[in-house]
C-alpha positions in Angstrom: -12.9 -21.7 -10.2 -11.2 -22.6 -13.5 -11.3 -20.3 -16.6 -11.1 -21.3 -20.2 -10.1 -19.3 -23.2 -12.4 -17.7 -25.6 -14.9 -19.6 -27.6 -13.4 -21.5 -30.6 -14.1 -20.4 -34.2 -17.6 -20.2 -35.2 -19.2 -20.0 -38.7 -19.0 -16.6 -40.5 -22.2 -16.9 -42.5 -24.2 -13.7 -42.6 -21.3 -11.7 -41.2 -22.0 -8.0 -41.1 -19.6 -5.2 -42.0 -18.9 -4.4 -38.3 -18.2 -8.0 -37.4 -16.0 -8.3 -40.5 -14.1 -5.1 -39.5 -13.7 -6.4 -36.0 -12.4 -9.8 -37.3 -9.8 -8.0 -39.5 -8.6 -6.0 -36.5 -8.4 -8.9 -34.2 -7.0 -11.4 -36.7 -3.4 -10.9 -35.7 -4.3 -11.8 -32.1 -6.2 -15.0 -32.7 -4.5 -18.1 -31.3 -1.8 -16.0 -29.8 -2.5 -15.8 -26.1 0.7 -14.1 -25.2 0.1 -11.4 -27.8 -3.5 -11.0 -26.5 -2.3 -10.5 -23.0 0.3 -8.0 -24.0 -2.2 -6.1 -26.1 -4.7 -6.1 -23.2 -2.0 -4.9 -20.8 -1.0 -2.0 -23.0 -4.7 -1.0 -23.6 -5.4 -1.2 -19.8 -2.3 0.8 -19.0 -3.3 3.6 -21.4 -6.9 3.8 -20.1 -5.7 3.9 -16.5 -3.3 6.6 -17.5 -6.2 8.5 -19.0 -8.0 8.3 -15.7 -5.0 9.6 -13.9 -4.4 12.4 -16.5 -8.0 13.5 -16.0 -7.3 14.0 -12.4 -3.9 15.6 -13.0 -5.6 18.1 -15.3 -7.6 20.5 -13.0 -10.8 22.3 -14.1 -10.4 25.7 -15.7 -10.9 28.6 -13.4 -12.0 32.1 -14.5 -11.8 34.7 -11.8 -10.9 38.4 -11.6 -9.7 40.6 -8.8 -12.7 41.9 -6.8 -15.0 39.0 -7.7 -16.6 36.7 -5.1 -15.5 33.1 -5.6 -18.4 30.9 -6.4 -16.7 27.8 -5.0 -13.8 26.5 -2.9 -10.6 25.9 -4.8 -7.9 23.6 -3.6 -4.4 23.2 -4.9 -4.2 20.0 -7.0 -0.5 19.8 -6.5 2.4 21.5 -4.7 3.9 24.5 -6.5 6.1 27.4 -5.8 4.9 30.7 -7.4 5.8 34.4 -7.6 3.7 36.7 -5.4 3.4 39.5 -7.9 1.7 41.8 -5.4 4.4 41.6 -2.8 7.1 41.6 -5.5 5.7 44.8 -7.0 5.5 46.4 -3.7 9.2 45.8 -3.0 10.1 47.0 -6.5 8.2 50.2 -6.0 10.0 50.7 -2.7 13.4 50.1 -4.3 12.6 52.5 -7.1 11.4 55.2 -4.7 14.8 55.0 -2.9 16.6 56.0 -6.0 17.1 59.8 -5.9 16.2 62.0 -8.9 19.0 62.2 -11.5 20.3 65.6 -12.7 22.4 67.0 -15.5 24.6 70.2 -15.3 23.3 73.4 -16.9 26.4 75.1 -18.2 24.7 78.4 -19.0 23.2 79.0 -15.6 26.2 80.8 -14.0 26.8 83.0 -17.0 23.0 83.9 -17.2 23.1 84.7 -13.4 26.2 86.9 -13.8 24.6 88.8 -16.7 21.5 89.3 -14.6 23.8 90.5 -11.8 25.6 93.0 -14.0 22.3 94.3 -15.3 20.9 94.8 -11.8 23.9 96.7 -10.5 24.1 98.9 -13.6 20.5 99.9 -13.1 21.2 100.5 -9.4 24.1 102.8 -10.3 21.9 104.7 -12.8 19.0 105.1 -10.3 21.3 106.1 -7.4 22.9 108.9 -9.5 19.6 110.2 -10.6 17.7 112.9 -8.8 14.7 112.4 -6.7 13.8 111.3 -3.3 14.8 107.9 -1.8 11.3 106.6 -2.1 11.2 107.6 -5.8 14.6 106.0 -6.4 13.5 102.8 -4.6 10.3 102.6 -6.5 12.1 103.2 -9.8 14.7 100.5 -9.1 12.0 98.0 -8.2 10.3 98.6 -11.5 13.4 98.5 -13.7 15.1 95.3 -12.4 14.1 91.7 -13.6 14.2 90.2 -10.1 12.3 90.7 -7.0 14.3 92.1 -4.1 13.2 92.8 -0.5 12.4 96.4 0.3 15.5 96.7 2.4 17.8 95.7 -0.3 16.1 98.1 -2.8 16.5 101.0 -0.4 20.1 100.2 0.4 21.0 100.1 -3.3 19.0 103.3 -4.0 20.8 105.2 -1.2 24.3 103.9 -1.6 27.0 105.9 -3.4 28.5 104.6 -6.6 31.6 103.3 -4.9 29.6 101.3 -2.4 27.5 99.9 -5.2 30.7 98.9 -7.1 32.0 97.2 -3.9 28.7 95.3 -3.4 28.7 94.2 -7.0 32.2 92.7 -6.7 31.3 90.8 -3.6 28.0 89.7 -5.0 29.6 88.4 -8.2 32.2 86.5 -6.3 29.6 85.0 -3.9 27.2 84.2 -6.7 29.8 82.2 -8.7 31.0 80.4 -5.5 27.5 79.3 -4.5 26.4 78.3 -7.9 29.7 76.4 -8.7 29.0 74.3 -5.6 25.9 73.0 -7.5 22.3 73.7 -7.1 19.8 71.0 -8.0 16.5 71.9 -9.6 14.7 71.1 -6.4 12.8 73.7 -4.3 14.6 72.5 -1.1 18.0 72.7 -2.7 17.3 76.2 -4.1 16.2 77.3 -0.6 19.4 75.8 0.8 21.5 77.7 -1.6 19.8 81.0 -0.8 20.3 80.4 2.9 24.0 79.6 2.2 24.4 82.8 0.2 22.9 85.0 2.9 25.0 83.3 5.6 28.2 83.7 3.7 27.3 87.3 2.8 27.2 88.1 6.5 30.8 87.1 6.8 32.2 89.3 4.0 33.2 92.1 6.4 30.8 94.7 4.9 28.4 97.0 6.7 25.5 94.9 7.9 23.0 96.7 5.6 25.4 96.2 2.7 26.0 92.5 3.6 22.2 91.9 3.8 21.8 93.6 0.4 24.5 91.4 -1.2 23.0 88.3 0.3 19.5 89.3 -0.9 20.7 90.1 -4.4 22.7 86.8 -4.7 19.7 84.8 -3.3 17.4 86.4 -5.8 19.7 85.7 -8.7 20.5 82.1 -7.8 19.2 79.4 -10.2 19.7 75.6 -10.6 22.9 74.5 -12.1 21.7 70.8 -12.1 18.6 70.3 -14.1 16.2 67.2 -13.4 16.9 64.4 -15.9 13.6 62.3 -16.1 15.1 59.7 -18.5 18.1 59.0 -16.3 16.0 58.9 -13.3 13.5 56.4 -14.8 16.4 54.2 -16.0 18.0 54.2 -12.6 14.7 53.4 -10.8 14.0 50.7 -13.4 17.4 49.1 -12.7 16.8 49.3 -9.0 13.4 47.6 -9.4 14.9 44.9 -11.6 17.5 44.0 -9.1 14.7 43.1 -6.6 14.4 39.4 -6.4 10.8 38.0 -6.9 9.0 37.0 -3.7 8.4 33.3 -3.9 5.7 31.5 -2.0 4.8 27.8 -1.8 1.3 26.3 -1.8 1.0 22.6 -0.9 -1.3 20.0 -2.6 -4.7 20.0 -1.0 -4.3 23.5 0.5 -7.2 25.8 0.1 -6.5 28.5 -2.5 -9.7 30.5 -2.0 -12.8 29.7 -0.1 -16.3 29.9 -1.4 -17.7 33.4 -1.0 -14.2 35.0 -0.5 -13.3 38.1 -2.5 -10.6 37.4 -5.1 -7.3 39.2 -4.7 -4.2 39.4 -6.8 -2.5 36.8 -4.6 -5.4 34.4 -5.3 -4.9 34.9 -9.0 -1.2 34.3 -8.7 -1.8 31.0 -7.0 -4.4 30.0 -9.5 -2.1 30.9 -12.4 0.8 29.1 -10.8 -1.3 26.0 -10.4 -2.2 26.1 -14.1 -5.9 26.5 -13.4 -6.5 29.4 -15.7 -5.2 27.4 -18.8 -4.9 23.8 -17.5 -2.8 21.5 -19.5 -0.7 18.4 -18.9 3.0 18.8 -18.6 5.5 16.2 -19.7 6.1 15.2 -16.0 2.4 14.6 -15.5 2.1 12.5 -18.6 5.1 10.4 -17.6 3.8 10.1 -14.0 0.4 8.8 -15.3 2.0 6.3 -17.5 4.4 5.1 -14.8 1.7 4.7 -12.2 -0.6 2.9 -14.6 2.2 0.6 -15.7 3.0 -0.3 -12.1 -0.7 -1.0 -11.4 -1.0 -3.4 -14.4 2.4 -5.0 -13.7 1.5 -5.6 -10.0 -1.8 -7.2 -11.0 -0.2 -9.4 -13.6 2.7 -10.5 -11.4 0.3 -11.3 -8.5 -2.0 -13.3 -10.8 0.9 -15.2 -12.4 2.0 -16.4 -9.0 -1.2 -16.6 -6.9 -3.8 -17.4 -9.6 -2.1 -18.9 -12.7 -5.3 -20.2 -14.3 -6.8 -16.7 -14.3 -3.6 -15.3 -15.7 -3.6 -17.9 -18.4 -7.1 -17.0 -19.6 -7.3 -13.9 -21.8 -11.1 -13.8 -21.2 -10.6 -13.7 -17.4 -7.9 -11.0 -17.7 -10.2 -9.0 -20.0 -12.9 -9.3 -17.4 -10.6 -8.0 -14.7 -9.5 -5.1 -16.9 -13.1 -4.2 -17.9 -14.3 -4.5 -14.3 -11.6 -2.1 -13.0 -12.0 0.4 -15.9 -15.8 0.5 -15.6 -15.4 1.1 -11.8 -13.1 4.0 -12.5 -15.5 5.3 -15.2 -18.3 5.1 -12.6 -16.2 7.1 -10.2 -15.9 9.8 -12.9 -19.7 9.7 -13.7 -20.5 10.4 -10.1 -18.8 13.8 -10.6 -18.8 15.9 -7.4 -21.0 13.6 -5.3 -19.5 13.2 -1.8 -17.7 10.0 -0.8 -17.7 8.7 -4.4 -14.5 6.8 -3.7 -16.7 4.1 -2.0 -18.1 3.0 -5.4 -15.2 1.8 -7.5 -13.4 -0.6 -5.2 -16.6 -2.3 -4.1 -18.1 -2.5 -7.6 -14.8 -3.4 -9.4 -13.6 -6.0 -6.8 -17.0 -7.7 -6.5 -17.5 -7.9 -10.3 -14.0 -9.3 -10.7 -14.7 -11.9 -8.0 -17.9 -13.0 -9.6 -16.4 -13.2 -13.1 -13.1 -14.8 -12.1 -11.8 -15.7 -8.6 -11.9 -14.1 -5.1 -8.1 -13.7 -5.2 -8.2 -11.8 -8.5 -11.1 -9.7 -7.1 -9.2 -8.8 -4.0 -6.2 -7.7 -6.1 -8.4 -5.5 -8.3 -10.1 -4.0 -5.2 -6.8 -3.1 -3.5 -5.3 -1.6 -6.7 -8.4 0.4 -7.3 -8.2 1.7 -3.7 -4.6 2.7 -4.2 -5.6 4.7 -7.4 -8.4 6.4 -5.6 -6.3 7.3 -2.6 -3.8 8.8 -5.1 -6.3 11.0 -6.8 -8.7 11.8 -3.9 -8.2 15.0 -1.8 -8.7 12.9 1.3 -6.0 10.5 0.6 -5.9 8.4 3.8 -9.7 8.2 4.3 -10.3 7.3 0.6 -7.6 4.6 0.6 -8.7 2.9 3.8 -12.4 3.2 3.3 -12.3 2.0 -0.3 -10.0 -0.9 0.6 -12.3 -2.2 3.3 -15.4 -1.7 1.1 -13.7 -3.5 -1.8 -12.6 -6.5 0.2 -16.0 -6.9 1.8 -17.5 -6.7 -1.7 -15.2 -9.5 -2.8 -16.0 -11.7 0.2 -19.7 -11.3 -0.5 -19.5 -11.7 -4.3 -17.5 -14.9 -4.0 -20.5 -16.5 -2.3 -23.0 -15.6 -5.0 -24.9 -18.7 -6.0 -28.0 -17.1 -7.5 -28.8 -13.9 -9.2 -30.9 -12.9 -6.1 -27.7 -13.1 -4.0 -26.6 -9.8 -5.5 -29.1 -8.3 -3.0 -26.9 -9.6 -0.2 -23.9 -8.0 -1.9 -25.7 -4.7 -2.0 -26.8 -5.0 1.6 -23.4 -5.9 2.8 -21.7 -3.0 0.9 -24.4 -0.6 2.1 -23.8 -1.5 5.8 -20.0 -1.4 5.3 -20.0 2.0 3.6 -22.4 3.5 6.1 -20.3 2.2 9.0 -17.1 3.5 7.6 -18.5 7.0 7.0 -20.1 7.2 10.4 -16.8 6.2 12.0 -15.0 8.9 10.1 -17.6 11.4 11.1 -17.3 10.5 14.8 -13.5 10.8 14.6 -13.7 14.4 13.7 -16.8 15.3 15.7 -19.4 15.8 13.0 -23.0 16.5 14.1 -25.7 13.8 13.9 -27.2 15.5 10.8 -24.0 15.0 8.9 -23.8 11.4 10.0 -27.4 10.7 8.8 -26.6 12.2 5.4 -23.4 10.1 5.1 -25.4 6.9 6.1 -27.7 7.7 3.1 -24.7 8.1 0.8 -23.2 4.8 2.1 -26.4 2.9 1.4 -26.8 4.5 -2.0 -23.3 3.5 -3.1 -23.8 0.0 -1.8 -27.0 -0.4 -3.8 -25.4 1.2 -7.0 -22.4 -1.2 -6.6 -24.6 -4.3 -6.4 -26.7 -3.2 -9.4 -23.5 -2.5 -11.4 -22.0 -5.9 -10.4 -25.2 -7.7 -11.5 -25.4 -5.8 -14.9 -21.8 -6.0 -15.7 -21.6 -9.7 -14.9 -24.6 -10.4 -17.1 -23.1 -8.4 -19.9 -19.6 -9.9 -19.8 -19.7 -13.5 -18.8 -20.9 -14.8 -22.2 -19.1 -12.5 -24.6 -15.8 -13.1 -22.8 -16.3 -16.8 -22.7 -16.2 -17.0 -18.9 -17.5 -19.9 -17.0 -18.6 -18.3 -13.8 -19.7 -20.2 -10.7 -23.1 -18.4 -10.9 -23.5 -19.7 -14.5 -22.5 -23.2 -13.5 -24.9 -23.3 -10.7 -27.7 -22.3 -13.0 -26.7 -25.0 -15.5 -26.6 -27.6 -12.7 -30.3 -27.2 -12.0 -32.5 -30.1 -13.3 -34.9 -27.5 -14.5 -32.5 -26.3 -17.2 -34.3 -26.8 -20.6 -31.5 -28.9 -22.0 -31.4 -31.2 -19.0 -35.1 -31.6 -19.1 -34.9 -32.5 -22.8 -32.1 -35.0 -22.0 -34.2 -36.6 -19.3 -37.3 -36.9 -21.5 -35.6 -37.9 -24.8 -32.7 -40.0 -23.5 -33.5 -41.0 -19.9 -30.9 -43.6 -19.8 -28.2 -41.1 -20.9 -29.5 -38.6 -18.4 -29.2 -41.0 -15.4 -25.8 -42.2 -16.6 -24.7 -38.5 -16.8 -25.9 -37.9 -13.3 -23.6 -40.7 -12.0 -20.7 -39.4 -14.2 -21.2 -35.9 -12.7 -21.1 -37.3 -9.2 -17.9 -39.2 -9.9 -16.3 -36.3 -11.6 -17.2 -33.8 -8.8 -15.7 -36.1 -6.1 -12.5 -36.7 -8.1 -12.1 -33.0 -8.9 -12.4 -32.0 -5.3 -9.9 -34.7 -4.3 -7.2 -33.2 -6.6 -8.0 -29.5 -6.1 -9.7 -29.1 -9.5 -13.0 -27.3 -10.0 -15.7 -29.7 -8.7 -18.6 -27.5 -9.9 -17.3 -27.4 -13.4 -16.7 -31.1 -13.4 -20.2 -31.8 -12.1 -21.8 -29.6 -14.7 -19.6 -31.0 -17.4 -20.6 -34.5 -16.4 -24.3 -33.6 -16.7 -23.9 -32.2 -20.2 -21.1 -34.3 -21.7 -23.4 -36.7 -23.6 -26.2 -34.4 -24.7 -25.3 -35.2 -28.3 -26.9 -38.6 -27.8 -30.3 -36.9 -27.9 -30.1 -36.7 -31.7 -30.1 -40.6 -32.0 -30.9 -41.8 -28.5 -32.0 -45.3 -29.6 -28.5 -46.1 -30.9 -27.1 -46.0 -27.4 -27.6 -49.0 -25.1 -28.6 -47.1 -22.0 -31.7 -45.8 -23.8 -32.6 -49.3 -25.2 -35.3 -50.9 -23.0 -35.4 -54.5 -24.3 -36.1 -55.3 -27.9 -33.7 -55.4 -30.8 -30.3 -53.7 -30.7 -30.2 -51.5 -33.9 -26.5 -52.1 -34.3 -27.1 -55.8 -35.0 -28.3 -54.7 -38.5 -25.4 -52.3 -39.2 -21.8 -53.0 -40.1 -19.2 -51.9 -37.6 -17.9 -48.9 -39.6 -21.4 -47.3 -39.8 -22.1 -48.1 -36.1 -18.8 -46.4 -35.2 -19.6 -43.3 -37.2 -23.0 -43.1 -35.4 -21.4 -43.5 -32.0 -18.6 -41.0 -32.7 -21.0 -38.4 -34.1 -22.6 -37.8 -30.7 -19.6 -35.7 -29.8 -20.0 -33.4 -32.7 -23.8 -33.3 -32.2 -23.2 -32.5 -28.5 -20.9 -29.5 -29.4 -23.4 -28.2 -31.8 -26.2 -28.5 -29.4 -24.2 -26.9 -26.6 -23.4 -23.9 -28.8 -27.1 -23.6 -29.8 -28.0 -23.4 -26.1 -25.1 -21.0 -25.5 -23.4 -23.2 -22.9 -20.1 -21.8 -21.6 -17.0 -22.5 -23.6 -15.5 -24.7 -20.8 -18.5 -27.0 -21.0 -18.3 -27.1 -24.8 -14.6 -28.0 -24.5 -15.5 -30.9 -22.1 -18.1 -32.2 -24.5 -15.6 -32.1 -27.4 -12.8 -33.7 -25.4 -14.4 -36.2 -23.1 -13.6 -39.1 -25.5 -10.3 -37.7 -26.7 -9.0 -39.9 -29.5 -10.0 -43.2 -27.8 -10.7 -46.3 -29.9 -14.3 -47.7 -30.1 -12.9 -51.1 -29.3 -16.1 -53.2 -29.6 -16.8 -52.3 -33.2 -13.1 -52.3 -34.1 -12.7 -55.8 -32.8 -15.9 -56.9 -34.6 -14.6 -55.4 -37.9 -11.2 -57.0 -37.3 -13.0 -60.4 -36.8 -14.7 -60.0 -40.2 -18.1 -58.9 -38.9 -20.1 -56.8 -41.4 -18.4 -58.3 -44.4 -15.4 -56.0 -44.1 -13.2 -56.7 -47.2 -10.0 -55.2 -45.8 -8.5 -55.2 -42.3 -9.9 -52.1 -40.6 -7.6 -49.2 -40.0 -7.5 -48.3 -36.3 -7.7 -44.5 -36.9 -11.1 -44.9 -38.6 -12.5 -46.3 -35.3 -11.1 -43.6 -33.1 -12.8 -40.4 -31.9 -11.4 -37.3 -33.7 -10.4 -35.6 -30.4 -9.0 -33.4 -29.2 -7.6 -35.1 -26.2 -8.6 -33.6 -22.8 -6.8 -30.3 -22.2 -7.9 -29.7 -18.7 -8.0 -31.7 -15.5 -11.8 -31.5 -15.4 -12.2 -32.9 -19.0 -9.8 -35.7 -18.3 -11.7 -36.6 -15.1 -14.9 -36.7 -17.0 -13.4 -39.0 -19.6 -12.3 -41.4 -16.8 -15.6 -41.1 -15.0 -17.6 -41.8 -18.2 -15.5 -45.0 -18.8 -15.8 -46.1 -15.2 -19.6 -45.6 -15.2 -19.9 -47.7 -18.3 -17.7 -50.4 -17.0 -19.2 -50.7 -13.5 -22.5 -51.8 -15.0 -20.9 -55.1 -16.2 -19.8 -56.1 -12.7 -22.1 -58.8 -11.2 -20.6 -58.4 -7.7 -19.3 -54.8 -7.4 -17.2 -55.3 -4.3 -14.7 -52.5 -3.3 -11.8 -54.7 -4.4 -13.3 -55.4 -7.8 -14.3 -51.8 -8.2 -10.8 -50.7 -7.4 -9.3 -53.1 -9.8 -11.6 -52.0 -12.5 -11.0 -48.3 -12.0 -7.3 -48.9 -11.9 -7.4 -50.8 -15.1 -9.3 -48.1 -16.9 -7.0 -45.3 -15.7 -3.9 -47.3 -16.8 -5.5 -48.0 -20.2 -6.2 -44.3 -20.8 -2.7 -43.4 -19.6 -1.1 -46.0 -21.8 -3.2 -44.8 -24.8 -1.8 -41.2 -24.3 -5.2 -39.7 -23.7 -4.1 -37.9 -20.5 -0.9 -36.3 -22.0 -2.4 -32.8 -22.4 -4.4 -32.7 -19.1 -1.7 -31.8 -16.6 -2.7 -34.6 -14.3 0.0 -36.1 -12.2 0.4 -39.7 -10.9 -0.6 -38.4 -7.5 -3.7 -36.9 -9.0 -4.6 -40.2 -10.7 -4.2 -42.1 -7.5 -6.5 -39.7 -5.7 -9.0 -39.9 -8.6 -9.0 -43.7 -8.3 -9.7 -43.4 -4.6 -12.5 -40.9 -5.1 -14.2 -43.1 -7.8 -14.0 -46.2 -5.6 -15.5 -44.4 -2.6 -18.4 -43.0 -4.6 -19.1 -46.3 -6.4 -18.9 -48.3 -3.2 -21.5 -46.0 -1.6 -23.8 -46.2 -4.6 -23.5 -49.9 -5.5 -23.4 -51.4 -2.0 -25.1 -54.8 -1.7 -28.8 -54.6 -0.5 -30.5 -57.0 1.9 -33.4 -58.9 0.2 -36.8 -58.0 1.7 -39.4 -60.6 2.6 -41.5 -61.6 -0.4 -39.0 -60.1 -2.9 -38.3 -63.5 -4.4 -42.0 -64.3 -5.0 -42.3 -61.0 -6.8 -39.3 -61.8 -9.0 -40.7 -65.3 -9.8 -44.1 -63.9 -10.6 -43.0 -61.0 -12.8 -39.9 -62.5 -14.3 -36.3 -61.5 -13.9 -36.9 -58.0 -15.2 -37.1 -56.9 -11.6 -34.2 -56.5 -9.3 -30.9 -54.8 -9.1 -29.3 -56.8 -11.9 -32.2 -57.0 -14.2 -30.9 -54.1 -16.4 -27.8 -56.1 -17.2 -29.5 -59.5 -17.8 -32.2 -58.0 -20.0 -29.7 -56.5 -22.5 -29.3 -58.0 -26.0 -26.0 -59.5 -27.0 -24.4 -56.2 -27.8 -25.9 -54.3 -24.9 -22.7 -52.8 -23.8 -22.4 -50.4 -26.7 -22.9 -47.0 -25.0 -20.6 -44.7 -26.8 -17.8 -45.0 -24.3 -14.7 -45.3 -26.3 -12.7 -48.4 -25.2 -15.5 -49.7 -23.0 -14.9 -53.1 -21.4 
């Protein structure tokens, strides 16, 4: 199928403010196809990137430790995070291993010695006083500041002063020695020092009761020489905790962070925080990744179309259709939200829409690129990519055969069957139960129906605004029941039948050279609709009687003949015919010379005072700019010329067709059509073949001559030529024979 550019400029009468604003915005792009394509590529890239960014940006999660998760959460990407719970545990362990820190108490020994002196002074006083041993023991216990065992009190109370002096000396020396070794302000260290004092007292060489007394007194007077330093201890423990390296863990993309119904722990929150789910935002890397992937997608599509489908690539309208189809498919994917298997919708819908609006090749490219995008953003990458690719290609195959609006039902049915089969196959591969398979069949059918409905609606919405000539539209226009063709048949029957022959010739020639035969056929049917405005001025609509042009001068006749092109364009726009058909109507005469009237004017017919200027007797153009328009120009001239042949033998037909083609070629009418000499040779062969089949010689039937003699020569295969008035060959074909 061949695509034409947007509709040419139309009148701006009654232009509203929105249309005026749109015209101002689009003014820099008018008549600049390359700029239009670049602008379209940039816009498409940005919108595809937005789609990717939406998937890179996960939904916000709000959970607290101890809650029950309302849904399953999977990691949208691979990240490495700090396990705060495990790290804190290790830090606590490291801090606990740091022993308490102490600082020296420089007054402790002196205070202990003063207490020792006071105790032994009181012991001497009590021992030298009168009274019984029990009274002395009781008095000593009351008067000293420390608590001593009963045995030590009795020994001190009973000992003579010399013995007390001796015990005091040993006790003082032992006290200093033990305390100078250091005693931490810890119960276990104080107990250790007491045991050490008693042990060493036993080795002093004193009487056993005196040694026990010295040990008990020193043990009672011992006090910490190293006081606990909380600030130093906290600082040391903090430093030890700081030196502990964080515990790093890795969670992979697609891995389950927390299941639905699972209780939230600190580890879950760490993973959620690391994944950016608590305050989701796009990083620079994600932004660049989205732009890069979108750019690659658009570049691949453009590079493929430029090589494999150049006519689609050359049409801004067709490229816009591909872009809009793909973007709408991605938008549909987002609208389906959390519905299962939603990846089946975009490729089928986007590919099929692109195939209907442009070509099957372009549709397949769109479907595959959409599948790649869906595989990239879907959690089930492989399944999504494979299933959407198959569904998309099936949709393209079905859509490329759409000939009527009702055929969209076949597209829906085919996509439904394909989707259901793919889902059932995937379910069987993993052993899903029958109930799951039945549910997936329902989803597959639903997505197939939605895709077909979307294709039909989008096609209907886009084909006219984008100036696309779809196969579906052409098939509708080729129906004889089209209002414009019915009018042509009723108001200008000769033109109608002539147009039918032109369409047959054009279709055959287009097929022979690889052009679009359907476009050529429809263009042939409508190329002369402008003659309906003044049908009686064209010979094919004159049935006997006077030829109107006999009463007009050649200049006026030429203006009337030439005006049917302008009238045809206006009528085509009124009936909203596709731009490609409008172009054919405008170009099917090119700038050819209306030779008959030009020669009459040159020969002095019509009282022309000056020699006529040739440009006044030429069609205004433009020349044919497509192969189909050029073929219709040639077919139109051939159809007019063939009626003048008395004996249309294949040799005479070939000579006539060859002469017409050479005439148009020499006149420069085919310069802008991209036709090659090989194409022209094939066009000639196709014309001759069609004409030979249609104008073959008939065998006269019995009694035919009597009928001819009875009713005159207005009957018979050549009657239409013999019945024409002198200027019967004036049909509007520029340069007719």
